[in-house]
Residue frames as qw, qx, qy, qz and C-alpha x, y, z in Angstrom:
[[0.928, -0.083, 0.112, 0.345, -48.81, 35.94, -16.43],
 [0.201, 0.935, -0.286, 0.065, -45.29, 37.43, -16.56],
 [0.891, 0.054, -0.133, 0.431, -41.66, 36.48, -16.78],
 [0.217, -0.963, 0.148, 0.052, -38.89, 38.27, -14.99],
 [0.655, 0.595, -0.400, 0.239, -35.21, 38.38, -16.08],
 [0.178, -0.621, 0.633, -0.426, -34.06, 38.45, -12.48],
 [0.650, -0.153, 0.681, -0.300, -35.71, 35.08, -11.89],
 [0.370, 0.355, -0.713, -0.478, -34.77, 32.81, -14.80],
 [0.331, -0.044, -0.931, -0.146, -36.79, 29.80, -15.44],
 [0.037, 0.376, 0.726, -0.574, -39.77, 31.03, -13.30],
 [0.127, -0.456, -0.533, -0.702, -43.26, 32.07, -14.50],
 [0.079, 0.190, 0.546, -0.812, -45.36, 34.34, -12.36],
 [0.223, -0.354, -0.657, -0.628, -49.07, 34.22, -12.87],
 [0.258, 0.093, 0.568, -0.776, -52.42, 35.08, -11.15],
 [0.171, 0.367, 0.912, 0.062, -55.89, 33.79, -11.56],
 [0.105, 0.865, 0.481, -0.094, -57.57, 37.18, -11.89],
 [0.457, 0.580, 0.115, 0.665, -56.90, 40.51, -13.41],
 [0.428, -0.894, -0.133, -0.026, -57.14, 42.35, -10.07],
 [0.382, 0.708, -0.402, 0.437, -54.03, 44.35, -9.39],
 [0.425, -0.601, 0.509, -0.446, -54.08, 43.55, -5.60],
 [0.993, -0.076, 0.020, -0.094, -54.03, 39.72, -6.22],
 [0.419, -0.646, 0.607, 0.198, -50.77, 37.93, -5.36],
 [0.540, 0.548, -0.567, -0.292, -48.75, 36.23, -8.08],
 [0.933, -0.187, 0.307, 0.010, -48.26, 32.32, -8.01],
 [0.082, 0.722, -0.634, -0.262, -45.02, 31.01, -9.20],
 [0.980, 0.167, 0.110, -0.018, -44.12, 28.03, -11.41],
 [0.339, -0.698, 0.576, 0.256, -40.48, 26.91, -11.31],
 [0.872, 0.465, -0.086, -0.125, -39.14, 25.38, -14.62],
 [0.014, -0.680, 0.733, 0.002, -35.58, 24.55, -13.45],
 [0.697, 0.231, -0.666, -0.130, -34.49, 21.02, -14.31],
 [0.570, -0.493, 0.556, -0.351, -34.85, 18.59, -11.37],
 [0.467, 0.299, -0.827, -0.094, -33.35, 15.10, -11.58],
 [0.871, -0.343, -0.093, -0.338, -34.77, 12.16, -9.88],
 [0.918, -0.069, -0.286, 0.266, -32.83, 9.99, -7.40],
 [0.670, -0.508, -0.049, 0.540, -29.59, 10.70, -5.71],
 [0.227, 0.955, -0.092, -0.166, -27.97, 14.06, -6.59],
 [0.856, 0.358, -0.105, 0.357, -24.82, 13.72, -8.76],
 [0.443, -0.849, 0.191, 0.217, -21.51, 14.46, -7.21],
 [0.845, 0.443, 0.031, 0.298, -19.36, 14.31, -10.28],
 [0.226, 0.860, -0.283, 0.360, -17.00, 16.96, -9.02],
 [0.690, -0.623, 0.359, -0.087, -15.64, 14.81, -6.13],
 [0.552, 0.559, -0.616, 0.053, -12.09, 13.48, -6.67],
 [0.905, -0.400, 0.093, -0.115, -11.33, 10.29, -4.98],
 [0.084, -0.691, 0.711, 0.104, -7.74, 9.30, -4.21],
 [0.686, 0.272, -0.653, -0.170, -6.46, 6.12, -5.79],
 [0.855, -0.440, 0.157, -0.226, -6.99, 3.15, -3.41],
 [0.844, -0.180, 0.350, 0.364, -4.07, 1.24, -4.98],
 [0.164, 0.857, -0.271, -0.407, -1.61, 3.54, -6.77],
 [0.020, 0.483, -0.844, -0.235, 0.55, 0.69, -7.89],
 [0.727, 0.042, -0.551, -0.408, -0.58, -2.62, -9.52],
 [0.713, -0.386, 0.461, -0.361, -1.69, -5.17, -6.98],
 [0.023, 0.324, -0.933, -0.156, 0.03, -8.63, -7.33],
 [0.818, 0.041, -0.240, -0.521, -2.12, -11.52, -8.74],
 [0.775, -0.312, 0.541, -0.096, -1.98, -15.11, -7.31],
 [0.140, -0.406, 0.798, 0.424, 0.35, -17.38, -9.24],
 [0.340, 0.240, 0.897, 0.152, -2.37, -19.77, -10.48],
 [0.341, 0.805, 0.375, -0.309, -4.56, -16.95, -11.63],
 [0.037, 0.772, -0.387, -0.503, -1.67, -15.55, -13.55],
 [0.256, -0.161, 0.894, 0.331, -1.09, -18.89, -15.17],
 [0.372, 0.557, 0.738, -0.081, -4.73, -19.03, -16.21],
 [0.243, 0.862, 0.077, -0.438, -4.61, -15.53, -17.57],
 [0.116, -0.553, 0.679, 0.468, -1.57, -16.61, -19.61],
 [0.305, 0.136, 0.928, 0.166, -3.43, -19.50, -21.02],
 [0.296, 0.743, 0.581, -0.153, -6.42, -17.29, -22.00],
 [0.142, -0.641, 0.172, 0.734, -4.25, -14.58, -23.59],
 [0.181, 0.067, 0.767, 0.611, -4.92, -15.97, -27.07],
 [0.029, 0.669, 0.726, 0.159, -8.57, -14.87, -26.67],
 [0.139, -0.811, -0.188, 0.536, -7.71, -11.31, -25.69],
 [0.530, 0.822, 0.087, 0.189, -7.20, -8.78, -28.48],
 [0.771, 0.081, -0.136, 0.617, -3.63, -7.92, -28.94],
 [0.059, 0.703, -0.034, 0.708, -4.06, -4.32, -28.10],
 [0.656, -0.664, 0.060, -0.353, -4.73, -5.35, -24.47],
 [0.911, 0.030, -0.335, 0.240, -1.77, -7.79, -24.09],
 [0.315, 0.480, -0.404, 0.712, 0.57, -5.18, -22.68],
 [0.495, -0.539, 0.196, -0.652, -1.77, -4.84, -19.56],
 [0.959, -0.244, -0.031, -0.143, -1.93, -8.52, -18.89],
 [0.823, 0.227, -0.297, 0.428, 1.83, -9.01, -19.45],
 [0.113, 0.582, -0.384, 0.708, 2.69, -6.26, -16.94],
 [0.763, -0.534, -0.045, -0.362, 0.90, -8.07, -14.11],
 [0.129, 0.512, -0.777, 0.342, 3.09, -9.28, -11.28],
 [0.712, -0.219, -0.667, -0.011, 2.81, -12.51, -9.33],
 [0.545, -0.775, 0.124, -0.294, 2.20, -12.20, -5.66],
 [0.337, 0.448, -0.766, 0.314, 5.53, -13.18, -3.78],
 [0.425, -0.264, 0.670, -0.549, 5.24, -15.67, -0.98],
 [0.008, 0.122, 0.987, 0.106, 3.48, -19.05, -0.78],
 [0.553, -0.152, -0.221, -0.789, -0.16, -19.09, -1.95],
 [0.600, -0.171, 0.629, -0.463, -2.39, -21.33, 0.10],
 [0.865, 0.323, 0.323, -0.208, -3.49, -23.37, -2.96],
 [0.503, 0.718, -0.473, -0.095, -0.11, -23.39, -4.70],
 [0.855, -0.359, 0.375, 0.005, 1.02, -26.95, -3.98],
 [0.848, 0.199, 0.265, 0.414, 2.94, -27.56, -7.14],
 [0.329, -0.490, 0.218, 0.777, 5.55, -25.35, -8.88],
 [0.439, 0.567, 0.611, 0.334, 3.33, -24.74, -11.76],
 [0.171, 0.923, 0.222, 0.263, 3.90, -21.37, -13.45],
 [0.633, -0.521, -0.033, 0.572, 7.30, -20.66, -11.78],
 [0.232, -0.228, 0.312, 0.893, 8.28, -18.73, -14.79],
 [0.362, 0.637, 0.529, -0.428, 5.10, -16.97, -15.63],
 [0.506, 0.847, 0.055, -0.152, 6.11, -14.60, -18.47],
 [0.740, -0.137, 0.315, 0.579, 9.12, -15.35, -20.66],
 [0.151, -0.469, 0.266, 0.829, 10.93, -12.93, -22.91],
 [0.054, 0.145, 0.773, 0.616, 9.20, -14.29, -25.98],
 [0.088, -0.654, -0.751, 0.020, 5.88, -13.62, -24.31],
 [0.115, -0.758, -0.191, 0.613, 6.60, -9.97, -23.64],
 [0.189, -0.175, 0.501, 0.826, 7.34, -9.27, -27.22],
 [0.449, 0.519, 0.483, -0.544, 4.08, -7.73, -28.37],
 [0.368, 0.586, -0.396, -0.604, 5.09, -7.23, -31.99],
 [0.024, -0.237, 0.947, 0.214, 5.51, -10.98, -32.55],
 [0.344, 0.298, 0.837, -0.305, 1.80, -11.65, -32.23]]
């Protein structure tokens, strides 16, 4: 059995002490199961700007904001409503989604 510095993580061995016998090789390099990782790929942003949210969904988010930790309120308050008529927006509910008092994060 012998190890060679030129072939790291490999062990060379033979089953007999005869000098004419060929060496067998065991490779100790780490192999992972499954699909190989491609962590170095950079994907472009699909939506570089915030996408608008439907008006009724934004009203629901405002109603549930009391259950969201205050540290995350800024994200929900910067959401914009989709312009135009929503298919399911029959009434004028939520016409003024976020008021000035709602955007004051320190008041909570």
